[in-house]
N, CA, C and O of each residue as an XYZ file, in Angstrom:
492
protein
N      78.581     57.825    134.896
C      79.426     57.545    135.999
C      78.585     56.907    137.194
O      77.493     57.368    137.525
N      79.094     55.963    137.729
C      78.591     55.384    138.756
C      78.596     56.285    140.068
O      79.524     57.073    140.253
N      77.608     56.169    140.925
C      77.426     57.156    142.140
C      78.392     57.013    142.997
O      78.601     58.036    143.649
N      79.285     55.825    143.323
C      80.264     55.561    144.194
C      81.395     56.407    143.781
O      82.048     57.001    144.639
N      81.715     56.518    142.349
C      82.950     57.078    141.997
C      82.884     58.570    142.143
O      83.845     59.239    142.524
N      81.858     59.003    141.864
C      81.648     60.657    141.845
C      81.967     61.150    143.203
O      82.468     62.275    143.204
N      81.804     60.598    144.354
C      82.244     61.085    145.517
C      80.904     61.630    146.116
O      80.832     61.689    147.343
N      79.928     62.000    145.427
C      78.795     62.553    146.045
C      77.639     61.692    145.593
O      77.233     61.859    144.443
N      77.061     60.786    146.371
C      76.008     59.959    145.995
C      74.573     60.429    145.632
O      73.752     59.643    145.158
N      74.313     61.659    145.856
C      73.103     62.345    145.559
C      73.030     62.863    144.338
O      71.967     62.952    143.722
N      74.195     63.260    143.876
C      74.196     64.092    142.534
C      74.628     62.956    141.358
O      74.513     63.238    140.166
N      75.038     61.898    141.723
C      75.374     60.810    140.785
C      74.497     60.565    139.656
O      74.870     60.536    138.483
N      73.116     60.360    140.139
C      72.188     60.025    139.117
C      71.784     61.212    138.384
O      71.293     61.059    137.265
N      71.942     62.498    138.922
C      71.704     63.765    137.983
C      72.835     64.081    137.084
O      72.672     64.713    136.040
N      74.038     63.620    137.511
C      75.068     63.728    136.416
C      74.985     62.637    135.286
O      75.371     62.856    134.137
N      74.463     61.478    135.696
C      74.351     60.431    134.584
C      73.116     60.927    133.630
O      73.112     60.715    132.418
N      72.083     61.606    134.315
C      71.224     62.239    133.252
C      71.713     63.228    132.349
O      71.446     63.255    131.148
N      72.467     64.073    132.984
C      73.219     65.176    132.115
C      73.961     64.625    131.043
O      73.919     65.052    129.889
N      74.682     63.612    131.464
C      75.774     62.905    130.675
C      74.994     62.259    129.339
O      75.363     62.371    128.170
N      73.769     61.526    129.856
C      73.036     60.749    128.693
C      72.414     61.805    128.060
O      72.390     61.604    126.846
N      71.884     62.879    128.393
C      71.220     63.865    127.647
C      72.312     64.625    126.494
O      71.974     64.993    125.369
N      73.357     64.720    126.947
C      74.380     65.541    126.176
C      74.754     64.529    125.121
O      74.896     64.897    123.955
N      74.924     63.249    125.482
C      75.297     62.198    124.588
C      74.188     61.856    123.288
O      74.525     61.745    122.110
N      73.092     61.751    123.708
C      72.033     61.564    122.867
C      71.619     62.657    121.951
O      71.031     62.423    120.895
N      71.952     63.952    122.392
C      71.727     65.119    121.697
C      70.454     65.906    122.004
O      70.007     66.718    121.194
N      69.896     65.668    123.138
C      68.638     66.228    123.456
C      68.766     67.894    123.730
O      67.830     68.673    123.549
N      69.998     68.248    124.162
C      70.213     69.861    124.116
C      70.820     70.390    122.920
O      71.178     71.567    122.878
N      70.970     69.543    121.870
C      71.669     70.047    120.615
C      70.746     71.241    120.198
O      71.351     72.285    119.956
N      69.542     71.263    120.087
C      68.552     72.297    119.453
C      68.927     73.710    120.359
O      69.188     74.758    119.768
N      68.925     73.632    121.691
C      69.372     74.710    122.251
C      70.821     75.345    122.077
O      71.076     76.548    122.133
N      71.634     74.409    121.876
C      73.124     74.859    121.579
C      72.968     75.602    119.999
O      73.439     76.708    119.734
N      72.287     74.828    119.136
C      72.240     75.370    117.936
C      71.564     76.855    117.823
O      71.968     77.750    117.081
N      70.482     76.924    118.690
C      69.868     78.320    118.581
C      70.858     79.338    119.176
O      70.867     80.459    118.666
N      71.713     79.067    120.224
C      72.627     79.863    120.631
C      73.712     80.201    119.659
O      74.178     81.338    119.580
N      74.140     79.117    118.862
C      75.150     79.251    117.957
C      74.484     80.010    116.569
O      75.301     80.661    115.918
N      73.276     79.990    116.131
C      72.676     80.796    115.259
C      72.744     82.390    115.744
O      73.281     83.259    115.058
N      72.207     82.598    116.843
C      72.226     83.969    117.318
C      73.584     84.598    117.451
O      73.825     85.743    117.067
N      74.452     83.804    118.007
C      75.840     84.330    117.881
C      76.401     84.573    116.606
O      77.102     85.578    116.499
N      76.214     83.777    115.518
C      76.717     83.924    114.357
C      76.070     85.157    113.814
O      76.737     85.906    113.102
N      74.724     85.447    114.117
C      74.068     86.593    113.352
C      74.645     87.989    113.932
O      74.877     88.975    113.232
N      74.835     87.904    115.324
C      75.436     89.200    116.021
C      76.864     89.432    115.501
O      77.297     90.548    115.217
N      77.516     88.357    115.405
C      79.032     88.542    114.969
C      78.962     89.072    113.359
O      79.789     89.917    113.018
N      78.023     88.601    112.416
C      77.956     88.988    111.175
C      77.366     90.331    111.340
O      77.935     91.168    110.639
N      76.522     90.730    111.964
C      75.988     92.165    111.952
C      76.950     93.047    112.419
O      77.046     94.167    111.916
N      77.821     92.607    113.503
C      78.913     93.570    114.056
C      80.129     93.652    112.706
O      80.599     94.737    112.364
N      80.398     92.759    112.252
C      81.362     92.728    110.942
C      80.972     93.749    110.114
O      81.710     94.673    109.772
N      79.594     93.573    109.714
C      79.056     94.527    108.612
C      79.133     95.952    109.072
O      79.480     96.770    108.220
N      78.864     96.385    110.294
C      79.009     97.568    110.856
C      80.444     98.107    110.838
O      80.717     99.270    110.539
N      81.349     97.163    111.184
C      82.670     97.720    111.153
C      83.210     97.740    109.621
O      84.155     98.491    109.382
N      82.788     97.136    108.811
C      83.271     97.362    107.519
C      82.644     98.499    107.068
O      83.317     99.194    106.307
N      81.472     98.895    107.349
C      80.881    100.317    106.876
C      81.524    101.268    107.476
O      81.733    102.205    106.706
N      81.988    101.451    108.680
C      82.835    102.400    109.322
C      84.041    102.624    108.584
O      84.396    103.723    108.159
N      84.726    101.425    108.430
C      85.971    101.490    107.654
C      86.007    102.040    106.261
O      87.023    102.581    105.824
N      84.859    101.901    105.526
C      84.737    102.328    104.208
C      84.505    103.639    104.310
O      85.097    104.356    103.504
N      83.626    104.259    105.282
C      83.314    105.673    105.490
C      84.679    106.346    105.831
O      84.945    107.414    105.281
N      85.458    105.849    106.607
C      86.679    106.616    107.039
C      87.692    106.676    105.667
O      88.294    107.709    105.373
N      87.774    105.674    105.032
C      88.425    105.612    103.678
C      88.008    106.584    102.700
O      88.804    107.317    102.112
N      86.706    106.591    102.516
C      86.071    107.597    101.551
C      86.450    109.082    102.255
O      86.884    109.975    101.527
N      86.319    109.248    103.308
C      86.529    110.539    103.880
C      88.112    111.011    103.712
O      88.388    112.177    103.426
N      88.976    110.140    103.887
C      90.364    110.507    103.611
C      90.679    110.683    102.249
O      91.534    111.494    101.894
N      89.982    109.907    101.383
C      90.430    109.976     99.759
C      89.789    111.299     99.399
O      90.391    112.157     98.753
N      88.602    111.433     99.817
C      87.858    112.809     99.454
C      88.783    114.122     99.809
O      88.923    115.056     99.019
N      89.350    114.066    101.014
C      90.272    115.225    101.486
C      91.429    115.216    100.749
O      91.940    116.293    100.442
N      92.019    113.982    100.352
C      93.262    114.014     99.623
C      92.972    114.566     98.110
O      93.788    115.273     97.519
N      91.724    114.168     97.553
C      91.490    114.730     96.219
C      91.405    116.069     96.312
O      92.059    116.728     95.504
N      90.673    116.682     97.207
C      90.238    118.303     97.291
C      91.595    118.897     97.479
O      91.752    119.991     96.936
N      92.655    118.378     98.167
C      93.988    119.042     98.496
C      94.596    119.084     96.991
O      95.054    120.121     96.511
N      94.556    117.962     96.363
C      95.163    117.848     95.245
C      94.881    118.859     93.971
O      95.639    119.449     93.203
N      93.376    118.786     94.103
C      92.715    119.829     93.039
C      93.136    121.277     93.548
O      93.435    122.105     92.687
N      93.176    121.624     94.844
C      93.600    122.949     95.216
C      95.061    123.258     94.709
O      95.349    124.306     94.131
N      95.878    122.330     94.959
C      97.250    122.580     94.568
C      97.352    122.634     92.998
O      98.239    123.346     92.527
N      96.484    121.910     92.112
C      96.588    122.062     90.737
C      96.070    123.382     90.397
O      96.666    124.037     89.543
N      94.943    123.887     91.011
C      94.194    124.905     90.590
C      95.107    126.097     90.978
O      95.101    127.083     90.240
N      95.921    126.077     92.126
C      96.830    127.351     92.596
C      97.984    127.494     91.765
O      98.547    128.588     91.770
N      98.505    126.411     90.928
C      99.672    126.280     90.231
C      99.943    127.548     89.394
O     100.943    128.239     89.586
N      99.013    127.825     88.459
C      99.097    129.186     87.557
C      99.180    130.284     88.473
O      99.976    131.141     88.091
N      98.569    130.549     89.642
C      98.415    131.740     90.203
C      99.619    131.978     90.996
O     100.013    133.123     91.221
N     100.289    130.803     91.482
C     101.504    130.859     92.261
C     102.646    131.275     91.220
O     103.467    132.164     91.447
N     102.593    130.555     90.114
C     103.605    130.980     88.970
C     103.642    132.342     88.697
O     104.697    132.961     88.567
N     102.310    132.938     88.587
C     102.139    134.285     88.211
C     102.708    135.251     89.162
O     103.344    136.218     88.742
N     102.510    135.043     90.478
C     102.798    135.768     91.624
C     104.313    135.773     91.730
O     104.944    136.793     92.005
N     104.931    134.458     91.475
C     106.279    134.420     91.604
C     106.981    135.226     90.509
O     107.855    136.058     90.754
N     106.521    134.912     89.240
C     107.112    135.590     88.074
C     106.977    137.224     88.340
O     107.924    137.897     87.932
N     106.166    137.738     88.820
C     105.704    139.044     89.022
C     106.614    139.805     90.047
O     106.981    140.979     89.992
N     106.895    138.839     91.014
C     107.712    139.459     92.161
C     109.185    139.419     91.764
O     109.950    140.349     92.021
N     109.566    138.259     91.101
C     110.993    138.229     90.534
C     111.248    139.233     89.343
O     112.339    139.787     89.207
N     110.275    139.420     88.562
C     110.306    140.376     87.526
C     110.319    141.625     87.911
O     110.728    142.411     87.057
N     109.965    142.124     89.050
C     109.958    143.455     89.729
C     108.710    144.180     89.297
O     108.757    145.398     89.127
N     107.561    143.481     89.105
C     106.228    144.137     88.821
C     105.719    144.854     89.948
O     106.157    144.597     91.069
N     104.884    145.686     89.780
C     104.139    146.572     90.887
C     103.254    145.604     91.642
O     102.525    144.836     91.013
N     103.285    145.607     92.917
C     102.333    144.866     93.713
C     100.998    145.469     93.495
O     100.019    144.777     93.775
N     100.821    146.688     93.024
C      99.439    147.216     92.943
C      98.797    146.997     91.663
O      97.732    147.538     91.364
N      99.596    146.006     90.714
C      98.983    145.591     89.598
C      97.825    144.828     89.678
O      97.936    143.940     90.524
N      96.764    144.849     89.113
C      95.442    144.176     89.390
C      95.721    142.586     89.365
O      95.411    141.805     90.264
N      96.346    142.279     88.200
C      96.660    140.867     87.964
C      97.363    140.221     89.121
O      96.992    139.110     89.500
N      98.452    140.910     89.763
C      99.248    140.447     90.633
C      98.449    140.324     91.965
O      98.615    139.385     92.743
N      97.586    141.324     92.164
C      96.827    141.345     93.373
C      96.058    140.006     93.584
O      96.157    139.185     94.496
N      95.139    140.027     92.304
C      94.247    138.947     92.300
C      94.776    137.507     92.444
O      94.180    136.622     93.058
N      96.078    137.353     91.750
C      96.696    135.989     91.969
C      97.099    135.840     93.366
O      96.972    134.780     93.978
N      97.644    137.038     93.924
C      97.889    136.946     95.430
C      96.962    136.579     96.419
O      97.218    135.912     97.422
N      95.718    137.112     96.046
C      94.550    136.833     96.832
C      94.175    135.416     96.627
O      93.892    134.730     97.609
N      94.148    134.912     95.415
C      93.869    133.425     95.202
C      94.826    132.592     96.088
O      94.436    131.716     96.860
N      95.988    132.915     95.920
C      96.983    132.155     96.573
C      96.857    132.224     98.132
O      97.417    131.346     98.787
N      96.261    133.063     98.669
C      95.976    133.187    100.059
C      94.621    132.581    100.490
O      94.492    131.866    101.484
N      93.625    132.933     99.653
C      92.416    132.613    100.046
C      91.875    131.185     99.827
O      91.066    130.675    100.602
N      92.408    130.503     98.624
C      92.184    129.231     98.456
C      92.631    128.218     99.369
O      91.855    127.285     99.576
N      93.753    128.233     99.958
C      94.212    127.346    100.951
C      93.363    127.531    102.228
O      93.041    126.600    102.965
N      93.017    128.890    102.424
C      92.296    129.132    103.707
C      91.000    128.590    103.678
O      90.501    128.123    104.701
N      90.325    128.612    102.447
C      88.961    128.016    102.389
C      89.019    126.585    102.388
O      88.082    125.989    102.919
N      90.200    125.767    101.756
C      90.240    124.475    101.959
C      90.380    123.939    103.507
O      89.816    122.950    103.976
N      91.224    124.789    104.146
C      91.456    124.343    105.474
C      90.063    124.498    106.302
O      89.652    123.622    107.063
N      89.473    125.580    106.084
C      88.145    125.723    106.649
C      87.237    124.493    106.418
O      86.763    123.836    107.345
N      87.048    124.257    105.209
C      86.335    123.141    104.830
C      86.834    121.720    105.345
O      86.015    120.867    105.687
N      87.964    121.536    105.380
C      88.612    120.314    106.195
C      88.273    120.336    107.670
O      87.915    119.311    108.250
N      88.379    121.438    108.237
C      88.132    121.471    109.822
C      86.703    121.328    110.045
O      86.305    120.697    111.024
N      85.809    121.920    109.127
C      84.411    121.744    109.195
C      83.946    120.206    109.085
O      83.037    119.758    109.783
N      84.555    119.550    108.276
C      84.155    118.220    108.029
C      84.684    117.453    109.271
O      83.904    116.645    109.775
N      85.876    117.601    109.811
C      86.390    116.960    110.752
C      85.592    117.262    112.111
O      85.562    116.407    112.996
N      85.054    118.292    112.233
C      84.325    118.668    113.484
C      82.970    118.091    113.335
O      82.316    117.754    114.323
N      82.520    117.965    112.087
C      80.986    117.327    111.840
C      81.292    115.923    112.182
O      80.532    115.354    112.966
N      82.436    115.212    111.633
C      82.417    113.655    112.014
C      82.638    113.490    113.556
O      82.212    112.523    114.189
N      83.297    114.454    114.060
C      83.554    114.072    115.494
C      82.437    114.396    116.379
O      82.525    113.960    117.526
N      81.455    115.044    116.081
C      80.064    115.322    116.873
C      79.242    114.174    116.631
O      78.113    114.110    117.117
């Protein structure tokens, strides 16, 4: 740009030098270095975010599998307790009491494990 057009006669020559420097690519190495650093930071951030997402997904799937296993393991015990109660069996029968305790304690242990895992992840 000519100095008379820019409105400020003192900075016209400086603007010309900056324009020529940008057009000839003298600052390209600085811009390239900034672009490489930015690309590395973004790639590292993406990797960290993907690892966190995979960890959350793994934790959810582990909790779901443990709940399903407990439900499958409790099935026969629930069936036995239900059958004994409907059939009019004695509550003091050892097999009925054992099945009843399993039906009470197994979900409690699972809930305690899930709460402990949740608290450990939060801290």
